[in-house]
N, C-alpha and C positions, 0 to 999 in steps of 0.2 A: 505493500500498500504506500508505504513510505515513496518509494523509488518509483514513482510515477514517469512515463518512458513519455518522451516528447515525439512530436510529429517528424516524419521526415516526410511526405508527401504534401502537395496540395488540398488532394483530400483529408489528408489526416488533418489537417489544420482547421479545415472547415470544419470539419467532426466535430474537435475540440471547442469550438463556438458554437456550436447547434447544440451538444450537450450543456455548456455552458448557458443556455438562455433558457434550456427546461428545467435546469435545474436551482438556478439562483434569478432572479429578477431581473430583466435584461441584461445579465450575464455577467454584472459587475456586484462586487459587494458596496461600494460608496457611490450614490450617484453618479456625480463629476466623473465616475473612470468611465463610461463610457462616453467615445469621444466621437461628439457629431461634426469634427471636421473629416476626419475619412469611415464616419461614418458606421463605428462600432468599438470596442475595445482593443485596446491591447493587452495579449495576451506576452507576458515574460518570459521567457525562461531562464537568465541569469543576467548581473549585474555587477558592475566592478567600473571603480573609477567615476569617470565623466559620464560614462555610455551603459548602455544597457542592451539588450538582444533578445526580439521576438520568437514564438515560439517556430514561425517561417526561417528562423534562423536571421531576418538582416538587422543591422545594428547600428543604431541611434546615438548620437552624442545629444547626451539631457540637458535641455535647458529648465527642465520643471525641478529635478534633482527634488524628487517627491514632496513639490510646494516647501520646498525649502527645507524639509527635514533631513534630506544626507549633506548637509554643505560641508561634512570633512568628504562627502566623495560617499559613492555605494561601496560599503565591505570594505573599511579599513581596517587596514593590516591588525591595530589592538584587539579588534572584536575578535579574532583566533583566539587569543590570551586570555579575553572574557571568558570565550564561551568555554574554554578548559576550563578556568576557575570554576565557571558555573555548572559544568558537569562533575568536578573533583567534589565540591559543595554543597551541594543542591539548588536548585530552584529559590530554596528560600522565601517561599513565595508566603506571605502572611505572618511573614515575621523581621523584625528590625532588626537593627544590629551593627557597626562598626562600619560599616560604606554609608549607610546612612546617614550617619551624623557626621560622616569626612565631605560627603558631599555635601550635605547642609551648612557645614561650616564653610566651605568653599565659597557658597553661592553669596552665603551673608557677607562677606569677604567686596564680589564681586559685584552684585546689584545696590543699587544705594540705599532704596528704601526697604530691604530685607536684613529685619533683624531676625525674623525667625521663618521657617521653612518647614510646609507639609505638600509630600510629592502625591501627586495624580498620575495617570496614563493618558488621556488626552487633554486636549484643552476644552474642547466640553464640558469635560469632568470638572474643570477646574475653575473654568467659570461659574460654571453654574454652585460649586459650594462657596466657591468667594462673595456669592452675592447675597448667597443666605447667611453669610456670616456679616456681611456689610447692614443686611438688612436686621438682624436681630442688634447688633451694635447700636445700630440708629431707632432702630423704633418703628422706623417707617418706609413703608410700604413701595413707595413710587422710585423709578430710575430714571433718573434724564441721561440720553446716551443719544449718540449721532449718526442720521445718517449717511451710509455708505459703512459703517464698521461692520466689523462683524465676529460677533463673541459667542458660536458656537453655535449647534443644534437644537439646543433644549429649549422649550416652551416657554421657559422665565426671559429668554429674552432674544431667539431669533424672530422679533417683532420690531419694525420697523426701521431695518436696517436698508436694505434696499426697492421700496416699494415700485411698482409702474410709475413713469412720471403722472397717471390719472390719479394715481392716489398721493402724490406727495405734499400736497397740504392738505391732505384729509384730517376731519377734527379727532379722531379715534386714529392711532398706530396701528399700521396696516400689518396683518398677521401674513407672515411667508412661507407658511406652509397649512394646508388644510388639516384639521385637529388639534391646533392653537385655540384656546376658550377666548370666546373675547372678552372675559373678565380677566387674563391674565393682561391683552393689551390695552385695558384701562390703568393698568400701572406702568406701561411705558411713557416718558414723554420724549419725541425724537427733536434734536434741534439740527440745522446746518454745522456742520464742519466749517471751522475760518470764517465764523460769521460771530464777531463780537457783540455785536447788538441782539442778535437772536438768544445766545446765551442767558447776557446780563437780563433778559427780560425773564427767560425761563425760569432761571433761578429765583428772581424775584416774586413771582407768580406760582411758584411750588415748591421754595422752601420749605414750610410747614408740612410738608408730605412727600418729599424727597429726599432722602439721606444720604446718595451716590450718585455721583456723577459719574459715568464708567466712560472713556477714551482708548483708541488707540492710537496710539503717538501717533505712527505710520500709519496711512490707509490704504494697504498694498492689496486689496480687491476693487479699487476706483481706480485702476493706473496710478499709482503709486504714490498718494497726498501726502505731504508735509506740512506739516503745524506751520504756520506763516508765523513772524515776529511776534511775540508775546502774545500768541494766542495760548499756550501750554501755561505758561505765566498768571494770566487772565484767570483761567480754571483752577490753578492752584488757592488764587489769593480768595475767587470767590468759597471754593469751599473751603477753606480755612473759615470766613467770616462768619458762613449760614453753619456750620455745625454738618458739614456735609465731609463725606469720604470719597478720595480721591482716587479713583480705581485706574491705573493704568492697564490694559489688558495687552500683554509684548508677547503674546504665546509667538506671533508672529517678528516680533522688529528685535524680539532678542535676541543678542552676540550675531546683529546683522551689518553693523559697521562697528562698533564695540561691546568687548565684554561685559559691559553694565548693561545694556541694550540702548532703548531711545530716551530713556531718562538719565543717562549720559549722556548720550551727544546732544539733549535740546539744555541740558544744566537743570531739571525741572525733576521734581520726587515726589513722587506721590505718598497717598498712605499706604497703599497695598497694590501690588501686581499680579499678573497671571503671566509665566514664562513659559518656554515649551518649544514644541516644533521640531527643534535641532536640537536639541538637549541631550538628547539619547542616543544620540548621532546616529539615527535608521532605527535607532530598539524607541517601542512607545513610554514616554516620561515626560510629565510638565509637572509642574509646581505652582502653588501661590505662596507668595511672599510678602511679607510687608513690617508693620512697626509690631512688638513685643506685646505692646497694653490691645494692638488689635488680634492677632494674631493665636494669644492665649485664650482669648476667647473659646476656641475650637477645647471640645472635648477631648482628656480628663482636666487640662485647667479651666477650662468654663462650661459652659450650657450648650455650645454648639456642638451639633453632630457633622460630625466629617469621617467614615470609615470608608472599608474594602477591601475583601479580601484581595484583589491582585494589586493594589498600591503598594509601586516600589519594590518587585520581586528584583532578587539580585543581580541578573542579566541585566535589569535596566538601571541599577545603581552602577553598575562597571560602564555602562554605556555613559552614563550621564559624568561619570568620574574624568573618562578619556576625553570624551568631549569636550570637559573644563580645564584638562592640562592642555590642549591645543590650544581654545584660546586665550589661555594666561601669557602662551610666547606671544613676542613682538615678532616674533618671523608671517606669523599667521594673518596678522592683519598686513601686514606689508606686503604679501603677496594676493590676499584681497583688496588694498586699494591699487596694488597696480594693476590687475584685469578687469577692473572696474574702472579706472581711467581709462585704457586700449578699448575694453567692448561699449563703454556709454560716448566716447570720444565718434568711435566708431558709427554708433546707431544714429545719434547725432547728424553727423554727415551725409547719410543714409537718407533720414528722414527730411532733409530738405531740400535732397536731391529727387526726391520720389515725389510723381506724379499726383499719389493719393496722400489727404489732408491726412498724415498721421504725426501725434505726440506721443515722446518717451519722456517717462518720468522717474526715476532712482531714489536709493536707499540703502546704500550700503551696496552688499551681493544681490540684491532684486530689484523687478525693473518692474513698469505698466507700460502694455502699450495701447495708445487708446489712437480708433482710428477714427478722423469725421471732424478731425480739429487739427490746429496748430498749434493753439494758443495752449497759455497756461491750464492745468484742470487743478482747481483749488477747493473744489466740493461736490458731492455727490451729484447736484443737479449737474455742474458744468459736463460730470462723466454721462451723462444719457444722450451727449450726439455721438456717440462711441455706434458701429453700425456692426453689429454683430455677425451680418454675412460675410464683410470683409474678412473679420476675425478668423471665421470658422475657413474660408477659403485660403489667409495666409497660413494657417495651421497643419491643412493639408499638404501646401506647395513645399512648404519647411518638411515636413515627413515624406514626402517622397524624393526629398534631397539628404535624406536620412540623418536629418536636425527635427528631434521633438521639442515641438512647444505645445502643453495642454492648452485645451482650448475652452475648459472652464464654460462650455456650454454658447459662445462668442461673445462671453463677457469680456470687460476691460479689466481683467485680471493681471497677478503677478505673473515673473518668470525669473528664474535668475543661474546662477553658478558655482561652483565651489572649490574646495581648495584642492580638488583633485582635477580641475580643467588648466588646461597651459596656454600661450598665448597663442600657440598653434590651431588651440582650439575654438580659440576667438575669431580667432583669420575665419576660418571654415564659415565659423557662425554669423558672420560679417557679411561673405560671401553667399552664402545661403539667403540671408534673411534681403539682400536687396535683390539677386537674383527671382526669389519671392514676390516681392514687394513688384518689379515687372513686369511678371506673369499678371499677375490680377490687376493691376492699374491698366 
């Protein structure tokens, strides 16, 4: 059973996709893995470094890198040792130990707001438990959030993030999936990002019922929108003045430009944050981090429940320790910056030469592509000019040329490189991007 045989003929490849659709909805275990750009999922056979190979034997230079989770590259060598230690000592599922303490200590040194750490598996889990903590501490149920930002797929916050244009200014926050109760939408107050006046008005109007202000400091899901000068500082000031918890969701922005995340990049420290995505070096691992007085409200030191059988098994801790070892090294950031300078200068030049209006925005090792404008995208409303059909065509053309951009259903989402990419890889990407834009333009 463990030794699954991969296909060797086109007929066998097609049969795997047929079997996948019959056993799994859409043939995928995560909805966005159905790549609309190429008309179906990509079933992978193996991955190493900056590349993966599908079951038909085609190799791709990866510009998704597991949506940012494999920042060190696919299957970094240190994971061999981690797997060996796990085999020798046991998975240690549902048991803590020195590995957990050591990784928590290291993260408290790196992340500005971190005085205590609690580990989870996914970012969705992290934001769910962190929001429960915030509500318990403040005693206020409503949450102020920003349109365009993403905080996980759970019912507490998958509301008001990316509404259709027709619902953008609706009186009640838009529920982003069927199955989310209307009562939960009544607890969400969406605000436009980088709009100082709108934020000030929302806080003034809801300060007595909203105790949490949650922000993705960099909105990677909508063409990579960064905070404008003074905006995060304003959020910090308003939260402090009005007794709110300032919550930075750094599941994606952690360790993309610096070891301390966006709070280090922009010099604004929240009360609490979530970090993850790349933290486990490809192994599922996220964390809640924050001030001791807040975090100690989790049981057993406080009354707020947070538990889970699969929180922080040994393999995830070893992945996290190996990842932290890398991002503590100056050479890591030297290479990340060097590759970024080469890539983004090249992409900017391509965008200027392209007949298609396209905007490239970046922060650290990840970037966004917005088709339909050459102007800065500074909020979710601006990103609505994006053309999904063009994005899908772009992903199809680049895939045909051996470079994989994840399509996100045609959305203006994020792409990126890893430590395993080389300067030669970036040159390949730039050539493929330019050729692809010429074809679809």
